[in-house]
C-alpha positions in Angstrom: 115.6 110.1 83.3 116.6 107.0 85.4 116.7 107.2 89.2 120.5 106.9 89.0 120.8 109.7 86.5 118.4 111.8 88.6 120.5 111.4 91.7 123.7 112.2 89.8 122.0 115.2 88.2 121.2 116.6 91.7 124.7 115.9 93.0 123.4 113.0 95.1 120.8 115.0 96.9 117.1 114.6 96.2 116.1 117.5 98.3 117.1 121.2 97.9 119.3 122.5 100.7 116.7 125.1 101.5 114.2 122.6 102.8 116.8 120.9 105.0 117.3 124.1 106.9 113.7 124.8 107.6 112.4 124.5 111.2 109.7 121.9 111.7 107.0 124.5 112.3 108.0 126.3 109.1 107.7 123.1 107.2 104.2 122.5 108.6 103.1 126.0 107.9 104.4 125.7 104.3 102.4 122.5 103.8 99.3 124.1 105.2 99.6 127.0 102.8 100.0 124.7 99.8 97.0 122.6 100.8 94.9 125.8 101.2 96.1 127.2 97.9 95.3 124.1 95.9 92.2 123.0 97.8 90.4 120.1 96.1 93.0 120.2 93.3 95.5 118.5 95.6 94.9 115.1 97.2 97.4 113.5 99.6 96.9 109.8 100.3 99.2 108.4 103.1 100.0 104.7 103.6 99.4 103.2 107.1 103.2 102.8 107.4 103.9 106.5 107.3 105.0 108.4 110.4 102.6 110.7 112.2 104.4 113.7 110.9 103.3 112.7 107.4 99.9 111.3 108.2 98.8 114.5 109.9 98.6 116.1 106.4 97.0 113.1 104.6 93.5 113.4 103.1 93.1 109.6 103.3 94.9 106.7 104.9 94.8 103.0 104.2 96.7 100.2 102.5 98.3 100.6 99.1 95.6 99.3 96.8 92.8 100.9 98.8 94.5 104.3 98.5 95.0 103.9 94.8 91.3 103.1 94.5 90.4 106.1 96.6 92.5 108.3 94.3 90.7 106.8 91.3 87.4 107.9 92.7 88.6 111.4 93.3 87.8 113.2 90.0 88.5 116.7 91.3 92.2 116.3 92.2 94.7 117.5 89.6 97.6 116.5 91.7 97.9 113.3 93.8 100.9 113.3 96.1 101.2 109.6 97.1 103.0 109.2 100.5 104.1 105.6 100.0 106.6 103.6 98.0 107.2 103.5 94.3 104.8 100.6 93.3 102.0 102.2 95.2 102.3 105.5 93.2 102.6 103.4 90.0 99.3 101.7 90.8 97.6 105.0 91.5 98.9 106.3 88.3 97.5 103.4 86.4 94.0 103.8 87.9 93.6 107.5 87.8 92.7 109.6 84.7 95.4 110.6 82.2 95.1 114.3 83.1 95.7 113.7 86.8 99.4 113.9 87.9 100.6 111.4 90.4 103.6 112.6 92.4 105.9 110.4 94.5 107.6 112.8 97.0 110.8 110.8 97.2 111.9 108.7 94.2 114.1 106.6 96.5 111.1 105.3 98.4 111.2 101.6 97.3 109.9 98.3 98.5 112.4 95.6 99.1 109.9 92.9 98.1 109.0 94.6 94.8 112.6 95.1 94.0 113.2 91.3 94.2 111.5 90.7 90.9 112.3 92.8 87.8 110.9 92.2 84.3 114.2 90.8 83.0 114.3 88.1 85.7 110.7 87.4 85.2 111.0 86.9 81.4 113.9 84.6 81.9 112.1 82.6 84.6 109.0 82.3 82.4 111.1 81.1 79.4 112.8 78.4 81.5 109.7 77.3 83.4 107.6 77.0 80.2 110.3 74.8 78.7 109.9 72.4 81.7 106.2 72.5 82.2 104.8 73.6 78.9 101.6 75.7 78.7 100.4 74.6 82.2 101.4 77.7 84.3 99.4 80.8 85.1 101.3 83.7 86.7 100.0 85.7 89.7 101.6 88.7 91.2 101.1 90.3 94.6 100.0 93.9 94.1 103.2 94.8 95.9 105.1 94.6 92.6 106.2 96.8 89.8 103.9 97.9 87.0 106.0 95.9 84.6 105.4 92.7 86.5 101.7 93.4 86.7 101.6 93.9 82.9 103.5 90.6 82.5 100.9 88.7 84.4 98.1 90.3 82.4 99.7 89.4 79.1 100.0 85.8 80.2 96.4 85.4 81.4 97.1 85.9 85.1 96.1 88.6 87.6 97.4 90.7 90.5 96.3 89.7 94.0 96.0 91.4 97.4 96.5 89.7 100.7 92.7 90.0 101.2 91.7 88.3 98.0 94.6 85.9 97.6 92.6 82.7 98.4 89.9 83.7 95.9 92.3 84.5 93.1 94.4 81.3 93.6 91.3 79.3 93.6 90.3 80.9 90.3 93.8 80.5 88.9 93.7 76.7 89.5 90.6 76.4 87.3 92.6 78.1 84.5 95.9 76.2 84.5 97.4 73.2 86.3 100.1 75.2 88.0 100.7 78.7 89.5 103.8 80.9 89.4 103.4 83.3 92.3 105.6 86.3 92.6 107.3 88.2 94.2 106.4 87.1 97.8 107.0 83.5 98.4 105.5 83.6 101.9 102.1 85.0 100.9 102.0 82.4 98.1 103.0 79.5 100.3 100.6 80.4 103.2 97.7 81.0 100.9 98.2 77.8 98.9 98.6 75.8 102.2 95.3 77.2 103.5 93.7 76.0 100.2 94.9 72.4 101.0 98.0 72.3 98.8 100.8 70.5 100.7 104.2 72.0 101.0 105.6 69.0 99.2 103.9 70.3 96.0 105.4 73.7 96.2 108.7 74.6 94.4 110.8 77.8 94.7 112.3 79.7 91.7 115.5 81.4 92.6 115.8 84.4 90.2 119.5 85.1 91.1 120.7 81.5 90.3 118.0 81.0 87.7 117.3 77.7 89.4 114.1 75.7 90.4 114.5 74.4 93.9 112.5 71.2 94.3 113.5 67.7 95.4 110.6 65.6 94.1 109.1 64.7 90.8 108.5 67.9 88.8 105.1 66.6 87.7 103.9 66.9 91.3 104.6 70.7 91.4 101.4 72.7 91.8 102.8 76.1 92.9 106.0 77.7 92.0 107.0 80.4 94.5 109.3 83.3 93.5 112.2 83.5 96.0 111.3 87.0 97.3 110.0 88.3 100.6 109.3 91.4 102.7 112.5 92.2 104.6 110.5 93.6 107.5 108.0 90.7 107.9 110.9 88.2 107.8 112.2 89.8 111.0 109.4 88.1 112.9 110.6 84.7 113.9 109.4 81.5 115.7 111.6 82.4 118.6 109.8 85.8 118.9 106.4 84.1 119.2 107.6 81.4 121.6 109.2 83.9 123.9 106.1 86.1 124.0 103.9 83.1 124.7 106.2 81.9 127.4 106.0 85.3 129.1 102.3 85.6 128.7 100.5 82.3 127.9 97.1 84.0 127.4 98.4 86.4 124.8 97.1 86.4 121.2 99.7 86.8 118.4 98.5 88.5 115.2 100.6 88.2 112.0 100.4 89.1 108.4 100.6 86.3 105.7 103.8 87.9 104.4 105.5 86.3 107.4 107.1 83.0 107.1 105.0 79.8 107.1 106.4 78.7 110.4 105.5 82.1 112.0 102.0 82.0 110.6 101.4 78.5 111.8 102.3 79.5 115.4 100.1 82.6 115.3 96.6 82.8 116.8 95.4 85.1 114.0 96.7 85.8 110.5 95.3 88.1 107.8 95.6 91.2 105.8 95.3 94.8 107.1 91.6 94.9 106.2 90.7 91.3 107.1 88.3 90.5 109.9 90.6 88.3 111.9 89.5 84.7 112.2 90.9 82.6 115.1 93.3 79.9 114.3 93.9 78.7 117.8 93.6 75.0 116.9 96.2 75.4 114.2 98.4 77.3 116.6 98.2 74.5 119.2 98.9 71.8 116.6 102.0 73.8 115.4 103.2 74.3 119.0 102.9 70.6 119.6 105.0 69.8 116.5 107.7 72.3 117.5 107.8 70.9 121.0 108.6 67.4 119.6 111.6 68.6 117.6 
């Protein structure tokens, strides 16, 4: 049953009215009883992004792939209730044993970035790009993508990447093919490629809505093709935000995730994944500040 049909089947409500009327303490007590009843048969991973009211019942916390790997190692659990978004539960379902049941508590829990690349769009893009560039492209997908997109990259010789291993995987990919198609997050792809020494002038953008390759130069110069997708939350952090913070407190350090825009990452003092040991980029920050000051 599709998500649309499921919602229609439940009259637009994904939660029985009974639960909506429960007092908070009654809900907590019910969860405690369920956890006690099932014991080791029930495993609840909770993503870092969840609220405290959810995390308090989590058996493990972490980022998306880390939690899927923890679930994979748990051979005693019969039920894995993944408190995260859809692609995270999909990944856990792929890694765990067939007899283990992965449950996503709310089927409406989606990721705006993962939703920016579906398999139909990807197949169309691949058809068009291979017409232009031939067999010179290897696809890579951020782990924050659907199972169908991950399967697509695998079928075409590529791989899934995390924000922690992106540099390593991009370096490997460039030993396999001349060009990379990176989806669905253009910012992680751009920031990682730039850190590897690939200039912005050799990066193109594929617009899946218009089915158009955005690039002004000679197509033969293209090294990285970035899918026009992004995290709607990380894009809310702007150059103005960083400049305002630094003006108020010149000694402050700004830490950002590589899913932020290239301009924001360049102005930051530290950038890296959730698990990364942060490495100072103060020199880069000062250089970027100088360029912005000249505009």
